C-alpha positions as CSV (number, residue, x, y, z in Angstrom):
1,M,-2.4,-4.4,34.4
2,P,-3.2,-4.8,30.6
3,Q,-6.8,-4.7,30.0
4,N,-6.9,-5.7,26.3
5,K,-5.0,-9.0,25.0
6,I,-4.5,-8.7,21.0
7,L,-3.6,-11.3,19.2
8,I,-1.9,-10.1,15.6
9,A,-1.5,-12.4,12.9
10,G,1.7,-12.6,10.1
11,A,3.4,-10.6,13.2
12,S,7.0,-11.0,11.2
13,G,5.4,-9.6,8.1
14,L,5.6,-5.9,7.3
15,V,1.9,-5.0,8.6
16,G,2.3,-7.2,11.5
17,Q,5.4,-6.4,12.9
18,A,4.7,-2.4,12.7
19,A,1.6,-3.4,14.5
20,V,3.2,-5.3,17.3
21,E,5.6,-2.6,17.8
22,H,2.9,-0.4,18.3
23,F,0.5,-1.9,20.4
24,A,2.9,-2.8,22.7
25,S,4.3,0.7,23.2
26,L,0.8,1.6,24.1
27,P,-0.7,1.4,27.8
28,A,-3.3,-1.1,28.8
29,W,-2.6,-3.6,25.9
30,E,-1.0,-7.4,26.1
31,V,0.5,-8.3,22.6
32,V,0.5,-11.7,21.5
33,G,2.2,-12.6,17.6
34,V,1.9,-15.2,15.4
35,S,4.0,-16.0,12.9
36,R,5.8,-19.0,11.4
37,R,9.4,-17.2,11.8
38,K,10.1,-14.6,15.1
39,P,10.3,-10.6,13.8
40,V,13.0,-9.0,14.4
41,T,12.1,-6.7,17.0
42,D,12.9,-6.0,20.6
43,A,9.1,-5.0,21.5
44,N,7.4,-6.2,24.4
45,A,5.1,-9.1,23.2
46,T,4.7,-12.9,22.9
47,F,5.9,-14.7,19.6
48,L,3.9,-17.8,18.9
49,S,5.5,-19.7,15.9
50,I,2.4,-21.4,14.3
51,D,1.9,-22.2,11.0
52,L,-1.7,-21.2,9.6
53,T,-1.8,-23.6,6.9
54,D,-1.7,-26.3,9.9
55,R,-5.2,-26.7,11.1
56,E,-4.9,-29.0,13.9
57,A,-2.0,-27.1,15.5
58,C,-4.0,-23.9,14.8
59,Q,-6.8,-25.4,17.0
60,R,-4.4,-26.7,20.0
61,A,-3.4,-23.0,20.3
62,F,-5.7,-20.9,19.2
63,G,-8.5,-23.2,21.0
64,Q,-6.8,-21.7,24.4
65,M,-6.8,-18.2,23.8
66,G,-10.0,-17.2,25.4
67,D,-9.2,-14.0,27.0
68,V,-8.2,-12.5,23.7
69,T,-10.2,-9.5,23.3
70,H,-8.7,-7.7,19.9
71,V,-7.4,-9.4,16.6
72,V,-5.4,-8.2,13.7
73,Y,-5.0,-10.6,10.7
74,A,-2.1,-9.4,8.4
75,A,-1.0,-12.8,7.5
76,L,-0.5,-13.5,4.0
77,Q,1.1,-16.2,1.5
78,E,2.0,-15.4,-2.0
79,D,3.5,-18.1,-4.2
80,P,7.1,-17.6,-5.7
81,G,6.6,-15.0,-8.4
82,L,3.7,-12.7,-6.9
83,M,1.7,-11.9,-9.5
84,P,0.3,-15.0,-10.9
85,G,-0.8,-16.3,-7.7
86,W,-3.0,-13.4,-7.4
87,L,-5.4,-15.1,-10.1
88,D,-4.6,-18.4,-8.7
89,P,-8.1,-20.3,-6.9
90,T,-6.1,-22.3,-5.2
91,L,-3.8,-19.9,-3.5
92,M,-7.0,-18.0,-3.0
93,E,-8.6,-20.6,-1.0
94,R,-5.1,-21.8,0.6
95,N,-5.6,-18.0,2.6
96,L,-9.2,-18.4,3.2
97,A,-8.3,-21.7,5.2
98,M,-5.3,-19.6,7.2
99,L,-7.8,-17.2,8.2
100,R,-10.5,-20.2,9.1
101,N,-8.2,-22.1,11.0
102,L,-7.5,-18.9,13.2
103,F,-10.6,-18.1,13.9
104,D,-12.5,-21.3,13.7
105,P,-11.0,-22.5,17.5
106,L,-10.2,-18.8,18.3
107,L,-14.1,-17.6,18.2
108,E,-15.2,-20.8,20.1
109,V,-13.5,-19.3,23.4
110,A,-13.1,-16.1,23.2
111,A,-16.5,-14.7,24.4
112,G,-14.5,-11.2,25.2
113,L,-13.9,-10.5,22.2
114,Q,-14.4,-7.0,21.0
115,H,-13.3,-6.2,17.7
116,V,-11.1,-7.7,14.3
117,S,-9.1,-6.0,11.6
118,L,-9.2,-7.5,8.9
119,M,-5.9,-6.4,6.3
120,H,-6.6,-6.2,2.7
121,G,-5.3,-3.8,-0.1
122,T,-6.7,-2.1,-3.4
123,K,-6.7,-5.4,-5.1
124,A,-10.0,-5.4,-3.5
125,Y,-11.2,-3.1,-6.2
126,G,-10.1,-5.7,-8.9
127,L,-6.7,-3.8,-10.2
128,H,-4.7,-6.7,-10.7
129,H,-7.4,-8.4,-12.5
130,P,-7.3,-8.0,-16.4
131,A,-10.9,-8.3,-16.9
132,V,-12.0,-5.8,-14.5
133,A,-9.5,-3.5,-14.2
134,S,-10.1,-1.2,-16.9
135,R,-13.6,-0.5,-15.4
136,V,-12.2,0.5,-12.0
137,K,-13.6,4.3,-10.8
138,V,-11.3,7.0,-10.1
139,P,-10.3,7.6,-7.2
140,L,-10.9,4.5,-5.6
141,R,-14.0,4.6,-2.8
142,E,-14.8,2.1,-0.4
143,R,-18.2,2.8,-1.4
144,E,-18.5,1.6,-4.7
145,P,-19.9,-2.2,-5.2
146,R,-17.5,-4.7,-5.9
147,L,-17.0,-5.8,-9.2
148,D,-17.6,-9.4,-9.3
149,H,-14.1,-11.6,-10.3
150,P,-12.4,-14.2,-7.8
151,N,-10.7,-12.4,-5.3
152,F,-9.6,-14.5,-2.0
153,Y,-10.2,-10.7,-0.4
154,F,-13.8,-11.3,-0.4
155,L,-13.5,-14.6,0.9
156,Q,-12.3,-13.6,3.8
157,E,-14.7,-10.5,4.4
158,D,-17.8,-12.9,3.7
159,Y,-16.4,-15.6,6.1
160,L,-15.8,-13.4,8.8
161,R,-19.0,-11.4,8.4
162,G,-21.1,-14.5,8.1
163,R,-19.3,-15.4,12.0
164,Q,-20.3,-12.0,13.0
165,A,-24.1,-12.2,12.7
166,A,-25.1,-14.2,16.1
167,A,-21.8,-12.1,17.7
168,T,-21.1,-8.6,19.3
169,W,-17.8,-8.1,18.3
170,A,-17.1,-5.7,14.8
171,M,-14.8,-5.8,12.3
172,T,-12.9,-3.0,10.2
173,V,-11.2,-3.9,6.7
174,F,-8.3,-2.3,5.3
175,R,-7.3,-1.4,2.0
176,P,-4.1,0.4,2.5
177,T,-2.0,1.2,-1.0
178,V,1.7,0.1,-1.7
179,I,3.0,0.1,2.0
180,Y,6.6,0.6,2.8
181,G,8.7,-0.5,6.4
182,G,11.5,-2.3,7.7
183,A,10.5,-6.0,8.2
184,A,13.1,-8.3,5.9
185,G,12.7,-10.9,3.9
186,N,9.0,-10.0,2.8
187,N,7.0,-10.7,0.0
188,M,6.0,-6.7,-1.0
189,N,8.5,-4.3,0.8
190,P,10.3,-2.1,-2.1
191,I,12.5,-0.3,1.1
192,L,14.8,-2.7,1.3
193,P,15.7,-3.9,-2.7
194,I,15.7,-0.1,-2.9
195,A,18.6,0.2,-0.2
196,V,20.3,-3.0,-0.8
197,Y,20.6,-1.7,-4.8
198,A,21.9,2.0,-3.5
199,A,24.7,0.0,-0.9
200,L,26.0,-1.7,-4.1
201,L,26.1,1.4,-6.2
202,K,27.8,3.5,-3.5
203,D,30.0,0.5,-2.5
204,A,30.8,1.0,-6.7
205,G,31.9,4.4,-6.2
206,E,28.4,5.3,-8.4
207,P,26.0,7.7,-8.0
208,L,22.3,6.1,-7.0
209,H,20.8,6.3,-10.5
210,F,17.2,5.1,-11.0
211,P,15.6,2.1,-12.6
212,G,12.7,2.1,-12.4
213,T,11.3,2.2,-16.3
214,G,8.3,4.3,-18.5
215,S,8.8,7.5,-20.6
216,T,5.5,8.9,-18.8
217,P,5.4,10.1,-15.1
218,N,3.1,8.3,-13.1
219,L,1.7,9.4,-10.0
220,H,1.9,7.0,-7.1
221,E,1.0,6.8,-3.3
222,A,3.1,5.3,-0.8
223,V,1.7,4.3,3.1
224,D,4.1,4.0,6.0
225,A,3.8,0.7,7.7
226,E,4.0,2.9,11.0
227,L,0.6,4.9,10.0
228,V,-0.9,1.7,9.1
229,A,0.2,0.5,12.9
230,R,-1.6,3.7,14.0
231,A,-4.8,3.1,12.1
232,L,-5.0,-0.3,13.7
233,A,-4.8,0.8,16.9
234,W,-7.1,3.8,16.4
235,A,-10.4,1.2,15.0
236,A,-9.6,-1.1,17.9
237,T,-11.5,1.3,20.3
238,S,-12.9,3.7,17.8
239,D,-17.2,3.5,17.4
240,A,-16.8,5.2,14.4
241,A,-14.8,2.3,12.4
242,R,-17.2,-0.4,13.5
243,N,-18.0,-2.7,10.9
244,E,-16.4,-0.3,8.3
245,T,-13.8,-0.5,5.3
246,F,-11.0,2.2,4.7
247,N,-8.4,2.9,2.2
248,L,-4.8,4.0,3.7
249,T,-2.2,6.2,2.3
250,N,0.0,8.6,3.5
251,G,-2.2,11.6,2.4
252,D,-0.4,12.9,-0.3
253,V,0.8,11.8,-4.1
254,F,4.4,11.6,-5.3
255,L,6.6,11.4,-8.4
256,W,9.7,9.0,-8.3
257,S,11.9,11.7,-9.9
258,G,10.5,14.1,-7.1
259,V,11.8,11.8,-4.5
260,W,14.9,10.0,-5.5
261,P,17.0,13.1,-4.8
262,A,16.0,12.9,-0.7
263,I,16.4,9.3,-1.3
264,A,19.8,9.5,-2.6
265,G,20.6,11.9,0.1
266,A,19.8,9.7,3.0
267,L,22.2,7.2,2.0
268,G,24.4,10.1,1.1
269,M,24.7,9.9,-2.5
270,E,24.1,11.7,-5.5
271,A,21.2,11.4,-7.6
272,G,22.2,9.1,-10.5
273,E,20.9,9.4,-14.4
274,S,17.4,7.2,-15.4
275,R,19.0,3.4,-16.2
276,P,16.2,1.2,-16.4
277,T,17.0,-2.1,-14.3
278,S,15.3,-5.4,-13.5
279,L,16.3,-5.5,-9.5
280,A,14.7,-8.7,-9.4
281,E,16.9,-9.9,-12.5
282,E,20.2,-8.0,-11.4
283,L,20.3,-7.7,-7.8
284,P,20.6,-11.8,-7.2
285,K,23.4,-11.8,-9.7
286,R,25.2,-9.2,-6.9
287,Q,25.1,-11.8,-4.2
288,A,29.1,-12.1,-3.7
289,Q,29.5,-8.0,-3.4
290,W,26.8,-7.6,-1.2
291,A,27.9,-11.0,1.0
292,A,31.2,-8.9,1.0
293,L,29.6,-5.4,2.0
294,V,27.6,-7.2,4.9
295,E,30.9,-8.1,5.9
296,K,33.3,-5.1,5.4
297,H,30.8,-2.6,7.3
298,R,29.6,-5.7,9.9
299,L,25.8,-5.4,9.2
300,A,23.4,-7.2,11.0
301,A,21.8,-8.0,7.8
302,N,21.5,-11.6,6.0
303,P,24.1,-12.1,3.8
304,D,22.1,-14.0,1.2
305,L,20.9,-11.3,-0.5
306,V,17.6,-12.6,-1.8
307,T,16.7,-14.1,1.7
308,F,16.9,-10.7,3.0
309,V,15.0,-8.4,0.3
310,G,12.5,-11.1,-0.1
311,Q,12.7,-12.5,-4.2
312,N,9.1,-11.4,-4.4
313,S,9.7,-7.6,-2.9
314,L,12.1,-7.9,-5.6
315,I,9.4,-8.6,-7.6
316,Y,7.3,-6.0,-6.7
317,T,9.7,-3.3,-6.2
318,D,10.3,-3.8,-10.2
319,M,6.5,-3.1,-10.2
320,V,6.3,-0.4,-8.2
321,L,9.2,1.5,-9.9
322,G,7.6,1.3,-13.0
323,R,8.3,-2.0,-15.0
324,W,4.4,-2.9,-15.7
325,T,2.8,0.3,-15.3
326,R,0.5,1.4,-18.0
327,P,0.4,5.4,-18.6
328,G,-2.8,6.8,-18.0
329,I,-5.0,8.0,-15.3
330,P,-3.1,6.8,-12.1
331,Y,-4.7,4.5,-9.2
332,L,-5.8,7.1,-6.5
333,N,-7.2,6.3,-3.3
334,S,-9.8,8.5,-1.8
335,T,-8.7,8.7,2.3
336,I,-11.8,11.3,3.1
337,K,-13.8,8.4,4.7
338,A,-10.9,7.6,7.0
339,R,-10.5,11.5,7.8
340,Q,-14.3,11.8,8.5
341,A,-14.5,8.7,11.0
342,G,-11.9,10.2,12.7
343,F,-8.5,9.3,11.5
344,H,-6.2,12.1,10.6
345,Y,-2.7,10.9,11.2
346,C,-0.7,11.5,8.0
347,I,3.3,11.6,6.8
348,D,5.0,13.5,4.1
349,T,6.2,10.5,1.8
350,E,9.6,11.8,0.9
351,D,9.9,12.4,5.0
352,M,8.7,8.3,5.3
353,F,11.6,7.0,2.6
354,V,14.2,9.3,4.9
355,K,13.1,7.8,8.1
356,W,13.2,4.2,6.9
357,L,16.5,4.6,4.6
358,R,18.1,6.0,8.4
359,R,16.5,3.2,10.6
360,L,18.1,0.6,8.1
361,Q,21.5,2.2,8.6
362,Q,20.4,3.0,12.2
363,E,20.1,-1.2,12.6
364,R,23.3,-1.9,10.7
365,L,21.1,-3.2,7.9
366,I,22.9,-1.0,5.3
367,P,26.1,0.5,5.3
368,L,26.0,4.0,7.6
369,A,25.8,7.3,4.7
């Protein structure tokens, strides 16, 4: 009999889907996932299709969930084009309203609530905001005070901390770096655009050319979606995570030039030359080739390329491959705080890329190597 019931908002997203699968694999957890579209997973969980912008629907659904003991809030709404929305007050208010639409009714009935995990990211440091980015200290540390700027992360956190004032439940805020995982059709998952780009090149008899830009090599960090899920499970029951904020990374750094041969090898390809290419601009032009590839290999992937990878993920992948990277000191995260608190899981980033690409092959989302 499950001892805990966890509600995971954003269950079809990059973090949410990994969290559903991880918690469902653990004993003593009943899992309820909430998202507008059902995630593609065979996890032993209950899924509810709820639009978090619909306050009345949220009141009806979450007002009946008095037995929820834990919450992971990983829901997020982005605008088309991605980056302009990060500075848009309307989008900030919408994301705050989504959070409130879930928690306002839930907190009225969930008397046994023990813990809430709130998913944010390194934009909490102001890296995306032109007025404050130059004042960010490296490495990024959770103990640094907020740099004042409009940010829906602040709105959400302040709302929840306000609701905690007369309650006994605890909260943990996570700030992962760039997340890589297997969920399709998302806003910010670079794995699928890279995999589709590679499949199209391979089909054309080409090696895996590097599409990134920038003449100066830049250090990067990554975090595996499954590592984030493990951190969520740790925080759910750890006293050391109560009311704390943690950065999350895989635990290492990488150069794209260093991992690119391993990415190519996992796909049965040779690493090619540097050919700066905007995936957001070029991949949609290959729609007919992708649809033919899906049919030829009888893939389980959506034959609509943009729907499969996500338009915003194309834009985001251009970003992480260096299209908008400024040469200089990289914005690296300190993860000392999480380690000192007891979360020690890590993964080699090169191994992470290979794992996800091989899993996409096994699930027949891209052709076999």
